C-alpha positions in Angstrom: 0.0 0.0 0.0 1.5 3.4 -1.1 1.2 6.7 0.7 -1.9 7.9 -1.3 -3.8 4.8 -0.2 -2.7 5.3 3.4 -3.7 8.9 3.3 -7.1 8.0 1.9 -7.7 5.3 4.6 -6.7 7.7 7.3 -9.1 10.4 6.0 -11.9 7.9 5.9 -11.2 6.8 9.5 -11.3 10.5 10.6 -14.6 11.0 8.7 -16.1 7.9 10.5 -14.9 9.0 13.9 -16.3 12.6 13.6 -19.3 12.7 11.3 -19.6 16.0 9.5 -22.7 18.2 9.4 -23.9 19.8 6.2 -21.8 22.8 5.2 -24.8 25.1 5.2 -24.6 25.2 9.0 -21.1 26.7 9.0 -20.8 30.4 8.4 -19.1 31.3 5.1 -17.1 34.1 6.8 -15.2 31.4 8.8 -15.0 28.6 6.2 -13.6 30.5 3.2 -10.8 32.4 5.1 -9.7 29.1 6.7 -9.5 27.4 3.2 -7.5 30.4 1.9 -5.0 30.1 4.8 -4.7 26.4 4.2 -4.1 26.9 0.5 -1.3 29.5 1.0 0.6 28.1 4.0 -0.3 24.4 4.4 -0.2 23.1 0.8 3.5 24.0 0.1 4.6 22.5 3.4 2.6 19.4 2.7 4.1 19.1 -0.8 7.7 19.3 0.6 6.8 16.8 3.3 5.5 14.3 0.8 8.7 14.6 -1.3 10.9 14.1 1.8 8.9 11.1 3.0 8.9 9.4 -0.5 12.6 9.9 -0.8 13.3 8.5 2.6 11.0 5.5 1.8 12.9 4.8 -1.4 16.3 5.1 0.3 15.1 2.8 3.1 13.8 0.2 0.6 17.2 0.3 -1.3 19.2 -0.2 1.9 16.9 -3.0 3.1 17.3 -4.8 -0.3 21.0 -4.4 -0.2 21.3 -5.7 3.4 19.2 -8.8 2.6 20.5 -9.8 -0.8 24.1 -8.5 -0.6 25.0 -9.2 3.0 22.6 -11.6 4.8 22.1 -14.3 2.1 25.8 -14.6 1.3 26.7 -14.7 4.9 24.0 -17.3 5.7 25.2 -19.5 2.7 28.8 -19.3 3.8 27.9 -20.2 7.4 25.8 -23.2 6.4 27.9 -24.6 3.6 31.4 -23.8 4.8 31.2 -24.0 8.6 28.0 -25.7 9.9 27.6 -28.7 7.6 31.3 -29.7 7.7 31.4 -29.3 11.5 28.3 -31.4 11.8 29.6 -34.1 9.5 32.9 -34.2 11.4 31.2 -34.4 14.8 28.8 -37.2 13.7 31.1 -39.4 11.7 34.6 -38.7 13.1 34.0 -38.2 16.8 30.6 -39.5 17.8 30.4 -42.7 15.8 33.8 -44.1 17.1 33.0 -43.1 20.7 29.6 -44.8 20.4 31.2 -48.0 19.0 33.9 -48.0 21.8 31.2 -47.5 24.5 28.9 -50.3 23.2 31.6 -52.9 22.4 34.4 -52.3 24.9 32.5 -51.0 27.9 28.8 -51.8 27.9 28.9 -55.4 26.7 31.7 -56.5 29.1 30.0 -54.8 32.0 26.7 -56.5 31.2 28.3 -59.9 30.8 30.2 -59.4 34.1 27.0 -58.5 36.0 24.7 -61.1 34.5 27.0 -64.2 34.3 29.5 -63.5 37.0 28.1 -61.4 39.9 24.3 -61.8 39.8 24.0 -65.7 40.2 26.1 -66.0 43.4 24.5 -62.9 44.9 21.0 -64.2 44.1 21.9 -67.6 45.6 23.3 -66.0 48.8 20.3 -63.6 49.2 17.6 -66.3 48.6 19.1 -69.6 50.0 21.4 -68.4 52.7 19.6 -65.3 54.0 16.0 -65.2 52.8 14.7 -68.7 53.5 16.3 -69.1 57.1 15.1 -65.6 58.0 11.6 -66.4 56.8 11.5 -69.6 58.8 12.7 -67.8 61.9 10.1 -65.0 61.5 7.2 -67.4 60.9 8.0 -69.9 63.8 9.4 -67.5 66.4 7.3 -64.4 65.9 4.1 -64.8 63.9 2.9 -68.2 65.3 3.6 -67.3 69.0 1.9 -63.9 68.6 -1.1 -65.6 66.9 -1.4 -68.2 69.7 -1.2 -65.5 72.4 -3.8 -63.3 70.7 -6.3 -66.2 70.2 -5.8 -68.0 73.5 -5.2 -65.2 76.0 -7.2 -62.3 74.4 -9.9 -63.5 72.0 -11.2 -66.5 73.9 -11.5 -64.7 77.3 -13.2 -61.6 75.7 -15.6 -63.9 73.8 -16.5 -65.8 77.1 -16.9 -62.4 78.9 -19.2 -61.0 76.2 -21.4 -64.1 76.4 -21.6 -63.8 80.2 -22.4 -60.1 80.2 -24.8 -60.0 77.3 -28.0 -60.3 79.5 -26.8 -57.5 81.8 -25.8 -55.3 78.9 -29.3 -55.8 77.2 -31.0 -54.9 80.5 -28.9 -51.8 81.0 -29.6 -50.6 77.4 -33.3 -51.2 77.8 -33.2 -49.2 81.1 -31.4 -46.3 79.4 -33.9 -46.3 76.5 -36.9 -46.3 78.9 -35.2 -43.4 80.9 -34.8 -41.3 77.7 -38.3 -42.0 76.6 -39.7 -40.9 80.0 -37.6 -37.8 80.0 -38.8 -36.9 76.5 -42.5 -37.4 77.4 -42.0 -35.3 80.5 -40.2 -32.5 78.5 -43.0 -32.5 75.9 -45.8 -32.3 78.4 -44.2 -29.9 80.9 -42.1 -27.6 78.6 -42.7 -27.8 74.9 -46.5 -27.6 74.8 -46.8 -24.7 77.3 -44.0 -22.9 75.4 -45.8 -23.4 72.1 -49.0 -22.0 73.6 -47.2 -18.9 74.9 -45.5 -18.4 71.5 -48.8 -18.7 69.7 -50.4 -16.1 72.1 -47.4 -13.7 71.5 -47.7 -14.1 67.8 -51.4 -13.3 67.8 -50.7 -10.2 70.0 -47.9 -9.0 67.7 -50.1 -9.5 64.6 -52.9 -7.5 66.2 -50.5 -4.7 67.1 -49.0 -4.7 63.6 -52.5 -4.6 62.0 -53.8 -1.8 64.2 -50.7 0.4 64.6 -47.9 -0.1 62.0 -50.2 -0.5 59.0 -52.1 2.8 59.6 -48.8 4.5 60.2 -47.3 3.3 56.9 -50.5 4.3 55.1 -50.3 7.8 56.6 -46.7 8.2 55.5 -47.6 7.0 51.9 -50.5 9.4 51.8 -48.3 12.3 53.0 -45.6 11.4 50.4 -48.2 11.2 47.6 -49.8 14.5 48.4 -46.7 16.6 49.4 -43.4 15.3 47.9 -44.8 14.1 44.5 -46.5 17.5 43.7 -43.4 19.4 44.7 -41.2 17.2 42.5 -43.6 17.7 39.6 -43.5 21.4 40.1 -39.7 21.5 40.1 -39.6 19.3 37.0 -42.1 21.7 35.2 -40.0 24.8 36.1 -36.8 23.0 35.0 -38.3 22.0 31.6 -39.7 25.5 31.0 -36.6 27.5 32.1 -33.3 25.6 32.1 -34.0 23.3 29.2 -34.8 26.0 26.5 -31.7 28.0 27.5 -29.5 24.8 27.3 -30.9 23.9 23.9 -30.4 27.4 22.5 -26.7 27.4 23.7 -26.1 24.0 22.3 -27.8 24.3 18.9 -27.3 28.0 18.1 -23.9 28.8 19.8 -21.8 25.8 20.5 -22.6 23.6 17.5 -21.7 26.2 14.8 -18.5 27.1 16.6 -17.5 23.4 16.9 -18.4 22.7 13.2 -16.3 25.7 12.1 -13.3 24.6 14.2 -13.6 21.1 12.8 -13.7 22.4 9.3 -10.5 24.5 9.9 -8.7 21.5 11.2 -9.7 19.4 8.2 -8.6 22.1 5.9 -5.2 22.3 7.7 -4.8 18.5 7.2 -5.2 18.9 3.5 -8.8 18.3 2.6 
């Protein structure tokens, strides 16, 4: 996109942002002198500015082309073909491949054979047959079986016999506790909850009667006073405002401020080159 297209797009954006009123609303004694001033002073300066900007743009494009095609592309080709690819080939085929072969054939395979065929079988036999199996027999016969015998014979069996012996007493105690709680609940309901409910119902009826015969008339009186005092006063203020302040504001906006703003906007557009 050249400078003319950019200038046209910018002017269209300005026109969309600030819509222009018809020219008949702007006084001619302001519009024509502004255009004459723009023609005498602004047009030569703008012409010189356009020449300078186009020359600078051409010089910048030439320098950019020279930098890309005469410096960057040759330098990139020399780096890739004379330095990077040879170094990469040397590192992969001369250094890395021999080192990898040496590691796989002279270090890894002998170490793997030493571990699997020489060290692991005797270590496994020692760990399983000489240590694991005797230790397992000792733990089972000297720890687990005695602890199980003690738990079953000395703890579980006496507790089971005691539970069977105390079962009738426990049932009687639980039944007594249940009967006690049931009696306490019946007494609480008869002596406390029902009288309290009756008192609360009486209080609720009294509060409802007081609300209906005192608060409701008070609220209605306040509403009547608001409707017959505040509302007429507000309507009067609104009528006075609409017949005094609003006409003055419309006159100042439509007959004074808007022509001045339109003339100022037209002068600025003329100075920009319209």
